[in-house]
Z-matrix of the N, CA and C atoms (Angstrom, degrees):
N
C 1 1.458
C 2 1.524 1 109.97
N 3 1.315 2 116.02 1 142.95
C 4 1.466 3 122.26 2 178.86
C 5 1.522 4 110.60 3 -68.56
N 6 1.315 5 115.06 4 153.19
C 7 1.462 6 119.62 5 176.28
C 8 1.531 7 111.58 6 -104.70
N 9 1.336 8 116.81 7 -5.05
C 10 1.462 9 118.88 8 179.86
C 11 1.531 10 110.56 9 -123.88
N 12 1.307 11 114.71 10 162.10
C 13 1.464 12 121.90 11 -171.32
C 14 1.525 13 113.07 12 -74.88
N 15 1.318 14 113.06 13 155.38
C 16 1.462 15 122.97 14 171.45
C 17 1.528 16 106.15 15 -127.65
N 18 1.335 17 116.53 16 128.74
C 19 1.451 18 121.65 17 173.56
C 20 1.521 19 106.93 18 -113.39
N 21 1.325 20 116.69 19 121.91
C 22 1.460 21 121.49 20 -179.70
C 23 1.513 22 110.30 21 -111.49
N 24 1.315 23 115.25 22 135.82
C 25 1.458 24 122.44 23 177.73
C 26 1.522 25 107.89 24 -112.44
N 27 1.335 26 115.76 25 130.52
C 28 1.452 27 121.29 26 175.38
C 29 1.527 28 108.27 27 -130.02
N 30 1.311 29 115.28 28 174.24
C 31 1.453 30 121.32 29 177.56
C 32 1.512 31 109.51 30 150.90
N 33 1.322 32 116.06 31 167.93
C 34 1.465 33 119.76 32 -178.46
C 35 1.534 34 112.24 33 -65.62
N 36 1.330 35 116.98 34 161.35
C 37 1.467 36 120.24 35 177.54
C 38 1.523 37 111.29 36 -57.62
N 39 1.335 38 115.29 37 143.20
C 40 1.466 39 124.31 38 175.06
C 41 1.529 40 113.81 39 63.75
N 42 1.323 41 118.55 40 22.34
C 43 1.464 42 121.60 41 179.36
C 44 1.533 43 111.44 42 -86.20
N 45 1.345 44 117.35 43 -18.49
C 46 1.461 45 120.28 44 178.91
C 47 1.516 46 114.66 45 117.63
N 48 1.322 47 117.70 46 20.63
C 49 1.474 48 120.51 47 -179.38
C 50 1.532 49 111.51 48 -61.31
N 51 1.323 50 116.24 49 -45.90
C 52 1.471 51 119.84 50 179.63
C 53 1.518 52 111.08 51 -67.39
N 54 1.321 53 117.46 52 -33.05
C 55 1.464 54 120.98 53 176.25
C 56 1.524 55 110.10 54 -65.29
N 57 1.317 56 117.34 55 -41.95
C 58 1.472 57 121.02 56 176.26
C 59 1.521 58 109.70 57 -58.64
N 60 1.338 59 116.07 58 -48.17
C 61 1.474 60 120.61 59 179.42
C 62 1.531 61 110.03 60 -57.47
N 63 1.321 62 117.44 61 -48.48
C 64 1.469 63 121.02 62 -177.95
C 65 1.520 64 112.03 63 -60.00
N 66 1.320 65 116.78 64 -40.21
C 67 1.467 66 120.39 65 179.81
C 68 1.531 67 111.49 66 -69.33
N 69 1.322 68 117.19 67 -37.57
C 70 1.471 69 120.26 68 176.77
C 71 1.530 70 109.44 69 -66.39
N 72 1.332 71 117.54 70 -43.41
C 73 1.469 72 121.41 71 177.98
C 74 1.522 73 109.99 72 -58.01
N 75 1.328 74 117.37 73 -46.12
C 76 1.466 75 121.26 74 179.28
C 77 1.534 76 110.76 75 -60.99
N 78 1.324 77 116.89 76 -44.58
C 79 1.469 78 120.39 77 -179.88
C 80 1.526 79 111.37 78 -61.20
N 81 1.323 80 117.04 79 -40.98
C 82 1.466 81 120.24 80 -179.47
C 83 1.525 82 111.65 81 -71.74
N 84 1.317 83 116.72 82 -42.25
C 85 1.469 84 120.12 83 178.71
C 86 1.522 85 110.76 84 -64.27
N 87 1.324 86 117.10 85 -36.97
C 88 1.461 87 121.23 86 178.10
C 89 1.523 88 110.20 87 -60.43
N 90 1.319 89 116.31 88 -33.46
C 91 1.472 90 121.17 89 178.59
C 92 1.530 91 112.09 90 -82.49
N 93 1.344 92 118.12 91 -7.51
C 94 1.460 93 121.17 92 176.12
C 95 1.516 94 115.89 93 101.52
N 96 1.314 95 118.68 94 5.75
C 97 1.460 96 121.06 95 178.98
C 98 1.524 97 110.81 96 -77.94
N 99 1.323 98 116.19 97 148.37
C 100 1.465 99 122.28 98 177.30
C 101 1.521 100 108.01 99 -90.10
N 102 1.325 101 115.44 100 114.36
C 103 1.461 102 121.93 101 -178.15
C 104 1.519 103 108.14 102 -113.73
N 105 1.332 104 116.05 103 127.60
C 106 1.455 105 120.69 104 179.58
C 107 1.510 106 111.19 105 -128.12
N 108 1.322 107 114.85 106 176.26
C 109 1.452 108 120.68 107 -178.70
C 110 1.510 109 109.77 108 116.02
N 111 1.333 110 116.39 109 -149.44
C 112 1.463 111 119.18 110 -176.31
C 113 1.521 112 111.71 111 -142.88
N 114 1.326 113 113.97 112 151.90
C 115 1.458 114 122.20 113 175.20
C 116 1.518 115 108.68 114 -128.10
N 117 1.328 116 114.94 115 154.81
C 118 1.461 117 120.25 116 176.49
C 119 1.516 118 109.21 117 -114.13
N 120 1.316 119 114.68 118 152.48
C 121 1.461 120 120.95 119 177.85
C 122 1.516 121 108.70 120 -138.58
N 123 1.319 122 115.12 121 148.42
C 124 1.459 123 119.96 122 176.09
C 125 1.523 124 109.61 123 -69.64
N 126 1.321 125 115.54 124 143.19
C 127 1.464 126 121.65 125 170.21
C 128 1.523 127 106.11 126 -107.38
N 129 1.330 128 116.40 127 123.88
C 130 1.466 129 120.42 128 -177.25
C 131 1.524 130 109.98 129 -121.33
N 132 1.327 131 114.29 130 149.43
C 133 1.458 132 121.97 131 173.16
C 134 1.524 133 106.66 132 -133.26
N 135 1.324 134 116.26 133 122.39
C 136 1.470 135 121.56 134 -177.45
C 137 1.525 136 111.78 135 54.25
N 138 1.331 137 116.44 136 38.59
C 139 1.451 138 121.65 137 177.40
C 140 1.517 139 115.50 138 79.34
N 141 1.332 140 117.30 139 2.04
C 142 1.462 141 121.55 140 -178.51
C 143 1.532 142 109.09 141 -110.83
N 144 1.338 143 116.39 142 132.38
C 145 1.459 144 120.32 143 178.51
C 146 1.523 145 109.87 144 -67.60
N 147 1.336 146 115.29 145 124.71
C 148 1.462 147 121.19 146 -179.86
C 149 1.526 148 111.53 147 -117.79
N 150 1.330 149 116.57 148 1.37
C 151 1.455 150 119.39 149 179.64
C 152 1.508 151 111.87 150 162.94
N 153 1.327 152 113.44 151 -162.29
C 154 1.459 153 121.63 152 -178.89
C 155 1.516 154 109.02 153 -141.69
N 156 1.349 155 115.88 154 150.58
C 157 1.457 156 121.27 155 170.79
C 158 1.519 157 108.21 156 -113.45
N 159 1.324 158 116.21 157 158.84
C 160 1.459 159 122.13 158 175.89
C 161 1.523 160 107.32 159 -123.78
N 162 1.350 161 116.37 160 136.66
C 163 1.460 162 120.89 161 -176.15
C 164 1.520 163 111.05 162 -128.19
N 165 1.327 164 115.55 163 136.42
C 166 1.461 165 124.07 164 174.58
C 167 1.533 166 107.34 165 -79.91
N 168 1.319 167 117.19 166 119.61
C 169 1.469 168 120.93 167 -176.74
C 170 1.526 169 113.73 168 -69.37
N 171 1.318 170 118.41 169 -29.75
C 172 1.460 171 119.64 170 -178.92
C 173 1.526 172 111.82 171 -88.79
N 174 1.308 173 116.80 172 -39.55
C 175 1.460 174 120.29 173 -176.95
C 176 1.513 175 114.35 174 -92.38
N 177 1.334 176 117.04 175 -20.12
C 178 1.448 177 120.82 176 179.60
C 179 1.523 178 114.89 177 82.83
N 180 1.319 179 117.85 178 -8.69
C 181 1.460 180 121.35 179 179.78
C 182 1.519 181 110.03 180 -64.19
N 183 1.337 182 116.62 181 140.27
C 184 1.452 183 119.46 182 173.86
C 185 1.517 184 109.22 183 -136.55
N 186 1.327 185 115.30 184 157.50
C 187 1.458 186 121.40 185 -178.39
C 188 1.522 187 108.91 186 -156.28
N 189 1.315 188 115.56 187 164.51
C 190 1.458 189 121.25 188 177.66
C 191 1.530 190 109.74 189 -67.43
N 192 1.316 191 115.77 190 127.16
C 193 1.469 192 121.63 191 175.89
C 194 1.525 193 109.77 192 -90.91
N 195 1.319 194 116.02 193 -46.14
C 196 1.462 195 120.52 194 -178.97
C 197 1.524 196 108.46 195 -153.81
N 198 1.335 197 115.29 196 151.63
C 199 1.455 198 119.21 197 -177.05
C 200 1.519 199 111.28 198 -151.94
N 201 1.325 200 115.16 199 148.52
C 202 1.464 201 120.16 200 173.66
C 203 1.522 202 110.21 201 -77.25
N 204 1.324 203 118.03 202 -20.71
C 205 1.460 204 121.70 203 -176.57
C 206 1.507 205 115.14 204 -92.52
N 207 1.317 206 117.79 205 -7.75
C 208 1.463 207 120.38 206 -177.56
C 209 1.523 208 111.23 207 -79.94
N 210 1.311 209 115.85 208 149.12
C 211 1.467 210 121.60 209 176.28
C 212 1.522 211 111.03 210 -109.20
N 213 1.335 212 116.48 211 0.53
C 214 1.460 213 121.62 212 -175.18
C 215 1.527 214 109.60 213 -116.25
N 216 1.319 215 116.35 214 143.80
C 217 1.457 216 121.47 215 175.94
C 218 1.513 217 111.86 216 102.72
N 219 1.319 218 116.08 217 161.02
C 220 1.464 219 120.13 218 179.61
C 221 1.528 220 111.15 219 -64.91
N 222 1.305 221 115.47 220 147.18
C 223 1.469 222 121.49 221 -178.53
C 224 1.531 223 109.63 222 -90.52
N 225 1.334 224 114.40 223 136.88
C 226 1.461 225 122.03 224 171.31
C 227 1.521 226 106.27 225 -134.92
N 228 1.314 227 116.48 226 105.96
C 229 1.460 228 120.31 227 -173.89
C 230 1.514 229 109.31 228 61.96
N 231 1.335 230 116.44 229 -127.67
C 232 1.465 231 119.99 230 -179.26
C 233 1.529 232 113.27 231 -89.83
N 234 1.327 233 117.61 232 1.99
C 235 1.457 234 121.95 233 -175.46
C 236 1.534 235 111.98 234 -105.92
N 237 1.334 236 114.55 235 152.72
C 238 1.461 237 122.35 236 167.09
C 239 1.523 238 106.06 237 -107.41
N 240 1.323 239 116.90 238 131.34
C 241 1.460 240 123.13 239 -175.59
C 242 1.519 241 109.93 240 -96.62
N 243 1.325 242 116.50 241 131.82
C 244 1.465 243 121.95 242 178.30
C 245 1.528 244 110.17 243 -87.15
N 246 1.327 245 116.03 244 98.98
C 247 1.466 246 120.10 245 177.54
C 248 1.526 247 110.73 246 -65.68
N 249 1.332 248 116.40 247 -32.02
C 250 1.470 249 120.50 248 178.40
C 251 1.525 250 110.48 249 -61.92
N 252 1.331 251 117.33 250 -48.87
C 253 1.472 252 120.06 251 -179.04
C 254 1.521 253 112.26 252 -70.34
N 255 1.325 254 116.75 253 -31.52
C 256 1.473 255 119.16 254 174.76
C 257 1.516 256 110.40 255 -61.28
N 258 1.322 257 116.31 256 -36.14
C 259 1.457 258 120.87 257 178.27
C 260 1.528 259 111.44 258 -76.68
N 261 1.344 260 116.19 259 -52.09
C 262 1.464 261 120.91 260 -174.22
C 263 1.528 262 113.17 261 -66.46
N 264 1.321 263 117.76 262 -38.91
C 265 1.468 264 120.70 263 -178.28
C 266 1.528 265 110.96 264 -102.56
N 267 1.334 266 117.16 265 -53.95
C 268 1.461 267 120.62 266 -174.99
C 269 1.520 268 114.03 267 -65.32
N 270 1.325 269 116.33 268 -60.53
C 271 1.473 270 119.73 269 -176.11
C 272 1.524 271 111.61 270 -63.97
N 273 1.336 272 117.24 271 -41.62
C 274 1.466 273 118.56 272 -178.88
C 275 1.526 274 111.26 273 -66.26
N 276 1.346 275 118.02 274 -36.06
C 277 1.471 276 119.78 275 178.48
C 278 1.524 277 111.02 276 -66.00
N 279 1.328 278 116.84 277 -36.51
C 280 1.472 279 120.10 278 179.13
C 281 1.518 280 111.39 279 -69.80
N 282 1.329 281 117.02 280 -41.81
C 283 1.480 282 119.40 281 178.10
C 284 1.525 283 110.63 282 -62.10
N 285 1.329 284 116.91 283 -42.31
C 286 1.465 285 120.05 284 178.64
C 287 1.531 286 110.56 285 -63.86
N 288 1.327 287 116.68 286 -44.55
C 289 1.467 288 120.57 287 -179.64
C 290 1.526 289 111.45 288 -61.79
N 291 1.328 290 116.96 289 -37.33
C 292 1.466 291 120.74 290 -179.90
C 293 1.526 292 111.47 291 -62.60
N 294 1.325 293 116.73 292 -24.30
C 295 1.458 294 120.16 293 179.42
C 296 1.509 295 115.13 294 -100.55
N 297 1.353 296 118.19 295 -24.49
C 298 1.462 297 119.72 296 -169.73
C 299 1.532 298 116.13 297 -123.66
N 300 1.320 299 118.10 298 -24.44
C 301 1.465 300 120.40 299 -172.61
C 302 1.528 301 111.94 300 -84.91
N 303 1.314 302 115.52 301 158.95
C 304 1.462 303 120.54 302 173.07
C 305 1.526 304 110.39 303 -86.90
N 306 1.331 305 116.50 304 -22.84
C 307 1.459 306 123.03 305 175.82
C 308 1.523 307 107.81 306 -140.99
N 309 1.340 308 116.09 307 133.46
C 310 1.461 309 122.23 308 176.08
C 311 1.526 310 108.08 309 -97.72
N 312 1.336 311 115.93 310 128.39
C 313 1.458 312 122.09 311 176.82
C 314 1.522 313 108.65 312 -111.82
N 315 1.335 314 115.72 313 130.05
C 316 1.466 315 121.13 314 177.48
C 317 1.526 316 108.12 315 -128.53
N 318 1.313 317 115.39 316 105.81
C 319 1.466 318 121.18 317 179.62
C 320 1.527 319 107.11 318 -123.17
N 321 1.259 320 118.47 319 87.45
C 322 1.444 321 131.98 320 28.13
C 323 1.515 322 108.35 321 -147.32
N 324 1.329 323 117.37 322 164.01
C 325 1.461 324 122.65 323 169.04
C 326 1.524 325 104.71 324 -102.54
N 327 1.326 326 115.05 325 94.25
C 328 1.462 327 120.72 326 -174.72
C 329 1.516 328 111.21 327 -145.96
N 330 1.316 329 117.10 328 -170.47
C 331 1.460 330 121.17 329 -173.80
C 332 1.527 331 114.34 330 -59.50
N 333 1.342 332 117.96 331 -40.44
C 334 1.467 333 119.41 332 179.59
C 335 1.515 334 110.95 333 -64.85
N 336 1.317 335 115.10 334 -51.03
C 337 1.461 336 121.00 335 -174.58
C 338 1.524 337 112.19 336 -65.44
N 339 1.322 338 116.73 337 -38.57
C 340 1.463 339 119.85 338 -176.45
C 341 1.524 340 113.22 339 -77.16
N 342 1.342 341 117.61 340 -1.11
C 343 1.467 342 120.40 341 170.88
C 344 1.525 343 110.84 342 -69.66
N 345 1.329 344 116.49 343 -21.84
C 346 1.461 345 121.96 344 -177.56
C 347 1.528 346 110.81 345 -93.85
N 348 1.337 347 117.60 346 115.80
C 349 1.468 348 119.30 347 176.34
C 350 1.532 349 112.25 348 -59.75
N 351 1.328 350 117.28 349 -34.53
C 352 1.466 351 119.79 350 179.79
C 353 1.530 352 111.35 351 -68.85
N 354 1.330 353 117.22 352 -39.65
C 355 1.459 354 120.33 353 177.34
C 356 1.531 355 109.41 354 -64.11
N 357 1.321 356 116.47 355 -43.83
C 358 1.468 357 121.46 356 178.62
C 359 1.535 358 110.20 357 -57.96
N 360 1.336 359 116.95 358 -46.48
C 361 1.477 360 120.35 359 179.06
C 362 1.524 361 111.32 360 -63.54
N 363 1.341 362 116.98 361 -36.34
C 364 1.468 363 120.12 362 179.19
C 365 1.526 364 110.91 363 -67.15
N 366 1.340 365 117.95 364 -38.94
C 367 1.465 366 120.76 365 176.15
C 368 1.532 367 109.41 366 -63.66
N 369 1.322 368 117.02 367 -41.48
C 370 1.470 369 120.50 368 177.51
C 371 1.528 370 110.72 369 -61.73
N 372 1.341 371 117.79 370 -39.71
C 373 1.469 372 121.34 371 177.86
C 374 1.529 373 110.41 372 -64.34
N 375 1.323 374 116.79 373 -38.84
C 376 1.468 375 120.17 374 176.67
C 377 1.529 376 110.34 375 -62.96
N 378 1.321 377 115.69 376 -43.10
C 379 1.463 378 120.19 377 179.91
C 380 1.536 379 110.76 378 -61.39
N 381 1.314 380 116.90 379 -38.58
C 382 1.472 381 121.26 380 -178.65
C 383 1.527 382 112.67 381 -78.55
N 384 1.328 383 116.95 382 -13.44
C 385 1.466 384 120.34 383 -179.51
C 386 1.532 385 110.16 384 -76.35
N 387 1.326 386 116.94 385 165.13
C 388 1.469 387 119.53 386 177.57
C 389 1.525 388 113.64 387 -82.81
N 390 1.317 389 117.95 388 3.60
C 391 1.461 390 122.57 389 -175.23
C 392 1.530 391 111.99 390 -83.34
N 393 1.337 392 117.77 391 143.58
C 394 1.465 393 120.34 392 172.35
C 395 1.534 394 109.91 393 -68.87
N 396 1.332 395 115.66 394 153.69
C 397 1.462 396 122.33 395 -175.54
C 398 1.524 397 109.94 396 -126.85
N 399 1.331 398 115.25 397 137.19
C 400 1.453 399 123.33 398 169.19
C 401 1.519 400 105.50 399 -119.34
N 402 1.337 401 117.48 400 118.02
C 403 1.463 402 120.12 401 -174.60
C 404 1.519 403 111.94 402 -139.27
N 405 1.322 404 114.90 403 151.31
C 406 1.453 405 122.61 404 169.10
C 407 1.517 406 106.43 405 -97.05
N 408 1.325 407 116.41 406 131.17
C 409 1.464 408 120.15 407 175.04
C 410 1.524 409 108.76 408 -121.76
N 411 1.307 410 114.47 409 143.38
C 412 1.463 411 120.98 410 179.13
C 413 1.514 412 108.00 411 -62.85
N 414 1.319 413 117.50 412 131.61
C 415 1.465 414 121.16 413 -170.01
C 416 1.521 415 114.78 414 -70.11
N 417 1.329 416 118.16 415 -28.10
C 418 1.468 417 118.65 416 -176.37
C 419 1.519 418 114.16 417 -114.94
N 420 1.318 419 117.94 418 -6.02
C 421 1.454 420 120.43 419 -175.41
C 422 1.527 421 110.98 420 -72.46
N 423 1.302 422 115.11 421 134.21
C 424 1.466 423 121.00 422 174.97
C 425 1.522 424 107.93 423 -103.52
N 426 1.317 425 116.00 424 118.54
C 427 1.452 426 122.68 425 -179.52
C 428 1.524 427 107.42 426 -153.86
N 429 1.331 428 118.41 427 140.70
C 430 1.467 429 119.83 428 -179.19
C 431 1.532 430 113.68 429 -57.07
N 432 1.324 431 117.74 430 -34.58
C 433 1.464 432 119.98 431 -179.62
C 434 1.538 433 110.89 432 -69.58
N 435 1.326 434 116.69 433 -41.84
C 436 1.471 435 119.73 434 176.34
C 437 1.522 436 109.87 435 -65.05
N 438 1.315 437 117.38 436 -42.05
C 439 1.473 438 120.81 437 178.30
C 440 1.524 439 111.17 438 -60.57
N 441 1.337 440 117.59 439 -37.65
C 442 1.458 441 121.75 440 177.53
C 443 1.528 442 110.32 441 -60.98
N 444 1.331 443 115.88 442 -46.58
C 445 1.465 444 120.04 443 179.79
C 446 1.523 445 111.85 444 -65.33
N 447 1.328 446 116.20 445 -45.86
C 448 1.465 447 121.54 446 -176.92
C 449 1.526 448 111.65 447 -64.50
N 450 1.320 449 116.75 448 -39.30
C 451 1.467 450 120.28 449 -172.65
C 452 1.530 451 114.20 450 -86.67
N 453 1.314 452 118.29 451 -7.18
C 454 1.467 453 120.04 452 -179.43
C 455 1.526 454 110.03 453 -63.88
N 456 1.330 455 118.26 454 135.33
C 457 1.472 456 120.68 455 -179.44
C 458 1.533 457 113.68 456 -62.35
N 459 1.330 458 117.62 457 -18.60
C 460 1.465 459 121.01 458 -179.96
C 461 1.533 460 112.33 459 -87.59
N 462 1.332 461 117.25 460 2.40
C 463 1.465 462 121.91 461 -176.17
C 464 1.517 463 112.57 462 -87.50
N 465 1.326 464 114.15 463 135.63
C 466 1.471 465 122.35 464 170.61
C 467 1.520 466 105.94 465 -120.18
N 468 1.334 467 117.11 466 128.69
C 469 1.452 468 121.49 467 -177.13
C 470 1.527 469 111.30 468 -107.23
N 471 1.334 470 114.65 469 144.46
C 472 1.456 471 122.52 470 178.77
C 473 1.518 472 107.56 471 -130.80
N 474 1.332 473 117.14 472 125.12
C 475 1.454 474 120.82 473 174.65
C 476 1.521 475 108.08 474 -100.06
N 477 1.326 476 116.09 475 119.47
C 478 1.452 477 121.85 476 -177.36
C 479 1.529 478 109.61 477 -83.82
N 480 1.334 479 114.56 478 135.62
C 481 1.468 480 121.34 479 175.02
C 482 1.526 481 107.98 480 -134.42
N 483 1.311 482 115.98 481 172.02
C 484 1.469 483 119.98 482 176.71
C 485 1.516 484 111.55 483 -59.44
N 486 1.325 485 116.91 484 -30.67
C 487 1.459 486 121.82 485 -173.59
C 488 1.521 487 114.29 486 -86.72
N 489 1.341 488 117.73 487 -19.20
C 490 1.466 489 118.16 488 -174.16
C 491 1.526 490 114.57 489 -118.84
N 492 1.335 491 118.36 490 7.27
C 493 1.472 492 120.07 491 -174.67
C 494 1.523 493 113.15 492 -55.81
N 495 1.316 494 117.35 493 -52.63
C 496 1.469 495 119.33 494 -176.69
C 497 1.527 496 111.49 495 -66.81
N 498 1.315 497 116.81 496 -40.25
C 499 1.462 498 119.98 497 176.84
C 500 1.511 499 112.12 498 -63.66
N 501 1.325 500 116.72 499 -34.68
C 502 1.465 501 120.89 500 178.18
C 503 1.526 502 110.47 501 -64.96
N 504 1.333 503 117.45 502 -40.38
C 505 1.470 504 120.93 503 177.73
C 506 1.522 505 109.87 504 -59.13
N 507 1.323 506 117.26 505 -49.04
C 508 1.465 507 121.53 506 -178.28
C 509 1.528 508 111.22 507 -64.46
N 510 1.331 509 117.13 508 -43.67
C 511 1.462 510 121.65 509 -179.07
C 512 1.527 511 111.14 510 -64.31
N 513 1.339 512 116.48 511 -48.50
C 514 1.468 513 120.27 512 179.13
C 515 1.521 514 111.47 513 -61.32
N 516 1.320 515 116.61 514 -46.15
C 517 1.470 516 120.34 515 -179.66
C 518 1.517 517 110.74 516 -57.60
N 519 1.319 518 116.68 517 -45.82
C 520 1.470 519 120.81 518 -179.46
C 521 1.526 520 111.15 519 -63.88
N 522 1.324 521 117.02 520 -44.87
C 523 1.467 522 120.14 521 179.98
C 524 1.529 523 111.78 522 -63.22
N 525 1.323 524 116.63 523 -42.06
C 526 1.462 525 120.07 524 -178.30
C 527 1.518 526 110.91 525 -68.15
N 528 1.322 527 117.41 526 -43.49
C 529 1.466 528 120.46 527 177.70
C 530 1.526 529 110.11 528 -60.28
N 531 1.315 530 117.33 529 -41.92
C 532 1.478 531 120.79 530 178.58
C 533 1.523 532 110.69 531 -62.79
N 534 1.336 533 117.06 532 -40.14
C 535 1.460 534 120.32 533 -179.66
C 536 1.516 535 112.57 534 -72.13
N 537 1.335 536 117.32 535 -36.38
C 538 1.468 537 120.67 536 -179.54
C 539 1.513 538 111.78 537 -73.73
N 540 1.323 539 116.13 538 -30.29
C 541 1.451 540 120.01 539 -179.51
C 542 1.524 541 111.69 540 79.60
N 543 1.330 542 116.15 541 -176.97
C 544 1.468 543 120.09 542 -177.15
C 545 1.538 544 110.65 543 -66.73
N 546 1.317 545 114.85 544 151.08
C 547 1.459 546 119.96 545 176.21
C 548 1.525 547 109.18 546 -66.18
N 549 1.320 548 115.56 547 146.35
C 550 1.477 549 120.12 548 -179.01
C 551 1.521 550 112.48 549 -63.25
N 552 1.345 551 116.03 550 -32.21
C 553 1.476 552 120.58 551 -177.88
C 554 1.524 553 112.36 552 -84.13
N 555 1.345 554 116.32 553 -12.87
C 556 1.474 555 119.50 554 -174.49
C 557 1.506 556 111.72 555 -75.85
């Protein structure tokens, strides 16, 4: 059993889960905490979503995660998923965070990301680490790794809706700061 907390965010597509994560990351970094892992962002062209990017929170590197214009990688709906970038940016950012960060962020553990065996192994390494985790999980996907995260006794789940997004940011930030404790330099 883990000794540190896991906070999971779920909710329907495009409800603002990644926005919640980004705001919590900003709040923690503003206070001086070291936050690592990865976040995803929509890639849009002329106001239309054409894919997603993945960004390493500690290194700043970002790359295409999935695209409607790509011809390479496994297909998920209208997107092609870049297993190479999931490994080079996603998995490597998680492994680094498991060793160096005060909080590991995983946005998201979902169908695209779990196509990559390396990303899956990196999430497992994060779970086995002593670091607390803040992650987005796909709300309806059934996968043993998601079930492991959801069923852990140290897990607290938050379902994001239009009505609770801002309150969720404040609640999560407060809970994480309380769990991390005072900064060593403070």
